N, C-alpha and C positions, 0 to 999 in steps of 0.2 A: 236904598237898603235892600230891595229885592235883587238888584243887579249884583251887589256884593255877595248875596246869598247864593245866587246862581253860579257866580264865579268860583266860590268856595266849593260848591257841590261838584262843579266840572273838574276842579283840581283834584278833589278827593277821588272822583271817578277815574281820572287818568292814573293817579297813584295806585289805585286798586288794580287797574288793568295792567300796569307795569309789573306789579307783584305777581299777578297770575301768570303773565308771560314768562317771568323769571323762573317761577316754580316749574312751569311746563318745560322750559329750556333745560333746567337742571335734571328734571325727570327723564327727558329724552337722552341727555348725556349719560346719566346713570345706566339706563337700559342698554345703550350702545357699548359702554364699558364692560358691563356684565356679559354681553354677547361676545365681545372681543376676548375677554378672559376665558370663556368657555371654549371658543373656537381654537385659541392658541394652546390651551391646556390639552384639548383633544389631539391636536397636531403633535405636541411635545410628547405626550404619552405614546402615541402611535409610532412615532419615529424611534423613541427609546426602546419600545418593545421589539420593533423590527430589528434594530441593531443587535440587541441581546440574542434574539432568536437566530439571527444570521451567524453570530459568533459561536453560539452553542452548536449549531448545525455543522459549522466548519470543523470543530473539534471532534464531533461524533463521526463525521465522514472520514477524518484522518484515522481514527481508531478502528473503524470498520474496515477500511482498506488494509490496515496492518493485520487485522484478524483474518481477512480473506486470503492475504498472501501467506500467512502462517499455516492455515489449514490446507491450502493447495500444496505447499512445500511438504508438510507433514504427511499428506496422503501418498506422496511418492516414495516414502520410506516403509510403508506398510505392505507386507507380503500378503496379498489377498488369498493366496492358496493355503495360508496357515492360520487364517482367522479362527476357524473352528477349533484348531489345536490350542491357539492362544487362550480362547475362552475356557477350555477344559483344563489345560495343564499349566498355563501361565508361564512363569520364568523358566520352567524346566524344558520348554521347547527351544531347540537351537535357534539362535538369532533374536530371541525375545528381548534379552537385556540390551543387546546392541541397538535394536530399534528404539527401546525406551530411552536410551542415552541420547540418540539423535533427536527424538521428539523433545526431550528436556532441554537440549541445547537451543532448539528453535524457540521454545518458550522464553528462555532466559535472555535471548538476544532480540526479542521483539518488544518495542516500546508499548507499555500499558497492558501487555498480555498477562492476565492473572492466572488463567487455567488453560491447559491444552490436553485433550484426551481423545481417545478413540473408543467408540461403543457401537453396539448393535441395538437397533430399536425394535422391541417386541411389544405385544399388547400389554404385558405385565410391567413394562417399564424399560429403563435403559440398562443394557447388559454391558458393563465396562470391560474393555479389552486392555487398554493402556490408560494410565493416569499419571501425568508428569508431576503432580503436586507432592513430590517426595520429601520436600523440606518442611512440610506441614506449617507453612507460614501463617495460616489462618487458625492454627490449633487443631485442625481436623486431619485425620489419617487419610492417605491416598486410598482410593478404591482399588480393591483387589480384582484380578481377572475373573470374570464370571459373576461378580457381585452385581446385584440388581438394585437400582434406585428408582423410586416412584417418580412419575412426572410431576413437575412443579406446575402451579396453576397457570403461570404465564404461557406454558407450552401446550396446554390442553387444546386450543383451537387448531394447532398445527399437527396433532397426532395422526389424523388420517393421511396427510401428505407424507409424513415421516415413515409411516408403516408401508407406504407405497414407494418409498425410495426416491421421493422428489426433493428438489431444492426448495428451501423456504427462505423468506426474507429474514434479515437480522432481527432478533427479538430483544427488546429493551425491557429490563426489569429493575426493580429497586426493593430488595428484601433483605434477608439475613446476610446474604453475600455482598450487600452493598449495591451501588448503582453500576450495573454492568450491561453490556450488549453482547449477546451470544450469536455466533455465526456457525452454521453447520455446513460442511462440505461432504456430499456423498461420494463414496468410492465404489465404482462399478467393476464387475468382472467382464470377461470377454463377450458374454452373452447380453450384456447391458443390464444385468440385475444388480441392485444395490446390495453390497456385501456388508458394509458398515458405514458409519459417519465419523468424520473428524470434527470435533467440537472445539471452539475457542471462545473464551470469555475475556473480553477487554473491560478493564475497570475505568469508570469515569468519576469515581469518588474523589480522586486526587485533584480533579479540575473544578470542583465546586467552588473553592475559594477564588480561583482565577475568574470564573464566571461572575461571582459576586463582586469582585474588584472591578471587572469590566462594566458590570451593570451600574455600580456606583459612579464610575467615571462618566458613563454616557448620561446618566441622570443629572450629574453636576453640570455638564456642558449644556444639556437641554434646559436646565433650570436657568442658566445664564441667558440663553436665548429667549426663554419665556419672560424673564424680568425685563430684558431690553425691549421686546416688542410691546409689552404692556406699558413700559415707560414712554415709548414713542406715542402710543395711543393716548395716554393721559396727557402728555405734553401738547399734542395736536389739539385734543379736545379742549384743553384749558386756554390755549392761546389763539386759535383761529377765530373763536367766537368773540374775542376782544378787538378784532380788527375793525377800525372805524372808517378808513379811507384807503385808496389805492396805494399810497405810499407805504402805509403800514403793512398792507397785504404783501407788497413786493419784499419788504424786509423780512416778514415772517416766512415767505417762501424760500428766501435765501438761507435763513436759519435752518429751515427744514432740510434743504439740500446739504448743508454743512453737517447736520446731524446724521443724515443718511450716509454721507461720505465717511464720517468717523466710525459709525457702527459697522459699515461694510469693511473698512480697514481693520477694525478690531477682530472681526471674524476671520478675515484672511490671515491675520497673524496667528490665530488659534490653529488654523489648518496647517500652516507652515511649521508651527512648533511641534505638532504631532508627527509630521513626516520629516524625520531627521535627514533624509536623503535629498530633499528638495527645499531646503531653507531659503526663503526669499523668492521662491518660484512664482507665487501668486502676484507679488508686486512687479516683478519683471514682466510677466505675461500681460498684466494690466497696462504697464507703460508701453510695451510694444503694440498692444491692441489700440491704444489711443493714437499712437503714431500712424498706424495703418489706416485707421478710420479717418483721420484728418487728411492723409494723402489721397484717400478715395473720394474726397470732396464733401464729406458730411459736415454739418454745422457744429458749432461749439457745444450745443446742448446734447447732440447725439454722441459726440466724442466723449463727453463726461459720463454720459449714461453707459456707453459701452465699456469705458474704463472701470466703472463700478461693477458692472456685470462680470467682467473678466477677473476682478479681485475675488469674486465668489465662485469661480468656475470649478474649484476643487473642494467646495464645502462638504460634499458627500464623503470625503475621506475621514471625516469625524466618525462616521458610522462603520468604518472598516477596521477590523481587529488590528491592533498595533503589531501583533506578532507576524501578521501577513504583510502589512504595509511596509514594515521596516526589515523584512527578511533579507539578509545579505546575499544569500545564494539564489539559484534558479528557482522560480516558482513552479509548482505543479499546475496542471490544468485546472484543478478545483480552486487553487489559490488565485490563479489568474482571473477566474470567473468572479471571485470575491472582490478582487481589485477593480474589475470592470463594473461591479455593481455601484461604484461611487457615483456614476452618472445618474442612475435612477434615484439613489438616495439623495443626491443633491437636488434633483428636480422636485422630488416629493417634499423636501424641506422648504423650498422657496416658492413653489407654485401658488400658494395661497396669499402671498404678500401683494395685496392689491395696489399699494402705493407705487410699486414698480413691477408691473405684470411681466416685463421681459426678463426679469432677473433670473427666472428658472431656466430660460432657454440656453444660456451659456453653460450652466452646470449640466444640463441634460443632453446637449447635442454637440459638445466640442470634440467628441471622438467619432462623429459621423464623417463619412467620406463621400466626395462627389460620385465615385464609382459604385456606391451602395455597399461597400464592404466594411463599413464602420459599425459602431455599436452605440447605444443599445437597440436601436430600432431599424438599422439598415437603411436610413434615409439616403437619398441621392439628389444631386443637382440642386435645383432651386427649392426643393422641399426642406433643405437644411436652413434653419434660421440664419439671417445675414450676420448677426453678431457672432454666432457659433462658427461660421465660415472664417471670420476674421480671427477669432480666438485660436482656432485650430492652427493657423500659420504661426502666430505668436508662440503658442504652446510647443509646437514642433521645433521651432528654432531654439527656444530656451532649453528644451530637453537635450539638445545636442551641444549648444554653446554655453554651458554652465558647468562649473566644477562640482563634482559629487565626491563623497568620501571614498567611493570605489573606483573612480576614474577622473582624469583631467578633462576639461572641456575640449570639444572637437576643434580642429583647425578651422578658422573662420571661412576660408575659401571653400573647403570641403563641405562645411555645413550649408553654405549658400548654394553650392552645386547640387546638393541633395534636395533642397527646397525646390530648385528649378526642375530637377528630374521627376519629382512626384506631382508636379503641377498638372491638374486635370484629373488625376486619379485619387491621390490621397488628399490633395489640397485644391481649393478653388482657384481657377486660373487668374482672374482679374485681381484677386487679393495677392497672389504670388507676384504678379506684375508690379503691384504697388510696392511690395517688399523689395523687389529688385531695383526699382527706381530710387528708393530710400538708400539702398546699399551703394548705388552709384553716387549719391550725394554725400556719402561718408557716414551715414547713420548705421546703427546696430553694432558696429565694431566697438569692442570695449576699449577704453582709454589705455589700459595696461597691456593691450594685445600688440606685441611686437613680432608676431609670426609664431610658428610652431603650433603646438596643440596636438591632441590625440588624433591619430589616423586609424582608429579601429575600423573593423569591417562594418559596412553599412547595415548589415542585418543585425549585428549586435546592438548598434545604436538604436535602430528602430524598435528592437525588442525592449530595450531599456525605456524608450519613450512610451511604448504601450503599457509597460508595467507601472509607469508613473503617471 
């Protein structure tokens, strides 16, 4: 009887211990999931905010450059020897009306330019000389020559420099005139004295809706990423703790790899959908990367890993404004800098994914070069991650040997010769050698390639590669 009692007590004790263990396990899992949610949410918000800031900054810089160009051009039409006469007698001075017409034409032909005017800065305010707002589009009459306007609050910190005839930084304000940026260009006489200023106000009010649309689009993409990562975390948390033996563990690992492959593929499709000029580019680069990795003697696990990393190499383009990414004409230096930022954006988006720590290397370093002339960090030689060295060759080849809406693919032999030519400078030598061996085996040439293809100048092709 006592033995039965002790046996029952022991069973109850084990049952109670299992319940405690299960509660602790669930508690740890809950804490980990909460931590994962917080970390991913912070990353998502940070990347979304950075993308919107970058987009807004690009628009501002474009409008500022437009205003700077307009003020410099307008200054060349103002006769500095007649400024005092203009202030006193206005349109009765010979040449005044002709100058006003020239300034008005500059304003009307400048994108986003709302106001263009010439004035002298005195302690009591702005003494207007020319005001091109003759159409009264805002319901206000143009200022007359000699009319004095008090300084607005946004300009008060700059008054000492303006009184001394110095250049000032563009001033951003959002008041009764709307969201505008003001640029002042001083006009100096032969002695170096500031005679007057040309002022230009560029409006940003019309781009608010564009910025909001871009913000919504970025947040939507980020939300999808957030949900997918949380889903992965929840799936792994729920399933790995149910593994009871090595066979089940191997099965779960294979399922995890499959899930990673599918998610990586989904995101690469998202990138290619955004960039209309490079549709299918990520998949081709991943395929070429896997071929090169295998030719270089790496095992199957590394081949698959590098394939997945290559699929995500252009993920940063999600954060690049679509107007810049899909611009059909030649990019400005500022726009090209925005395009190049996709490497840093991609690295920041992927660097905290601990399940595949190498994932960020492909996105961040595939435009680095052995000679140190690449970007974003100017890495050289062996400092460039191995996977990025391989992706660079695959990426360069596909940039040349693929059809784009604005040109046909390059002739195969010419593309191969260019790859050979930049070996050791733009591309890593032993990876290029592996590429050439595969070419000799009949790889890389498209099945529908019967010769021909574009024979554009090499510099044009390289520029298109860098832009993409």
